[in-house]
N, C-alpha and C positions, 0 to 999 in steps of 0.2 A: 438619728435618722439620716443625717447627711452622710455619715460613714457608710451606711447600708447602700445608699445611692451610688457611691463610688465603687463599691464592690460589684454592683450590678454592671456598671459600665466596663470595669476591667474584665468581668466575665464575658460580656458581649464582644469586646475587642479580642479576647483570647479565642473565642469561638470563631470569629471572622478570620483571624490569622490562621487558625487550624484548618478552616474550610479552604482558604486560598492555597495553603501549602498542599493539602490533599488533592486538590483539583488541578495542580500544575499539569500542563500539557507537555508531553515529551517532544512534541513537534515544535515547540516554541524555540526561538533562537537561543542557541547555547545548550539545549538539552538533546537535540538530535545527535550531536557529536558523541554522546555517550552510547548511542545505539549503533548497531551495524545495519546498513540498508543495502541489500544485495539482490542479485537476480540469478536464477538458475533455470535450466531447461532439461526436460527428460530425454530429448534426443535432438541432434543438430541436423539430421536428414529426415525429412518427413515425406514419405511416398504419398502420392495422390490416393485418397481414400482412408489414410491413416491420420493419427493425431499426435500432437506433442503438447505437453503442459509447460507453460511458462510460469514460474513462481517468483513473485516479488516479496522479499522477506525482510521483516524488521526483527532483528535479533538483539536480545539483551545480554551482552557479555559481562555485565557488572555483577557485583555480589549483592545487589539490592533490587527490590521490585520497583519497576518504573511504570507509571500510567501513561499509556499511549493513546492519542486520538486516532481511532480507526473508523471514523465516519466515512460515508460514501464520498468519494472524490478527493480524500486526503492523499491517497496514492494514485497518481495519474499514470496510466500505462500508454506507451507509444510504440507502434509497430510501423516501420517504413521499409520501402524497398532499398536495397543496398546503396544505390547512387542517387536516391531522391533526397531533396533538401527539406521536404515537408512530410510529416507523418501521414501514412495511409489510414491508420486507425488511432484514435485517441479514446481511451476508455477509463472510467465511466463518464457518461454525459447525462445531464438532467437528474441530478440527485436531489432528494428531499433534504431540507435543512434541519436534520435531526443529528445531534451529537451522540456518538458512541465512543466509549473508552474501554480499553482493554488493559488489565494489569499484567505486565510481563514479569514473571518470576525470573530469578537469575538463570541464564541459559535458555530461557523460553523464546519461542518465535511466534510472530503473527505472520500468516502467509495469505497473500492475495493471488489466486490462480487465474490464469487465462488459458483457454484451450484453443489451439489453432488446428484446423483440419485442412489437409492438402486437397486442393481441387476447387472447382466452381461450386457455388452454393447449391445445396440440394433442398428443394422445397418440401421434401418428405421428412427431412430431419427436423426434430423439434429444437428450435433455437432457444438457447438459454443465455442469459446475460453473461458476457465474458467468453463467448464462443464465436470464433471467426473463421471463415473459409478463406484460404489464400491460394491464388493461382501458382502454377509452376514458376519458380524464380527464387532469387536470394533476398533475404530480409534481415533486418536487425531490430531488436526490441530492447527497451529500457523503461524505467519508471522514474518519476520524480515525486519527491515529498518535501514540502517546504522548498528550500533552496538546494536540496541534495539530490543527486542523480545516482542511480545504481550503475554497476558495470553494464556494458552493452553486450547483449547476446547476439550471436550471428547464427542463422540457420537457413536451410534451403528446402524448398518444396520441389520434389523430383517426380518424374513419371514412373 
C-alpha cells in the first residue's frame, strides 16, 4: 500500500512539472530573446483624410512552437511627436486582467495593429480601439513588451 502512495505522488509531481513547462510564458525573462519583436508601417507619409497601419509584431524564428502571452496590455504602443519627450498616445489602457496565450508555430507571427488617420478627429467616424487621429506633423512610434523595445517608426501626417 505504501508503494502505491509513492506512485501517486510521483504522478502528481510529474503532472505539475508538465503543467509548468507547458504554461511557460515567452515574455518571461530569457524567453523573449528567442522571439523577434519588431514594428512596421504601411506608409510613412499619411495625407489628411487617409490612414496608415502600424504593426507591432512578435515573430517566432525558431524551429519549435513557443507559447506567447498576448493578453491586453502585454504589448504597449507609444506614439509621440518627433521632438516630444513624452508619448502623445499610450495604448492600450484599462485592460481586463484576463490572460490570453498564443502558440506561435515556427515562422509564425502575432500582430497587434494600430490605425492612424491623418487630420483632426471626426465625430462621424466610428472609433474603434487602436484607431487614432493625428494632426499634421511628424511622429514616431514604437512598442514595448517586457523590457524589450521595437525599432522606432517615423512617419508624417501631411496636408
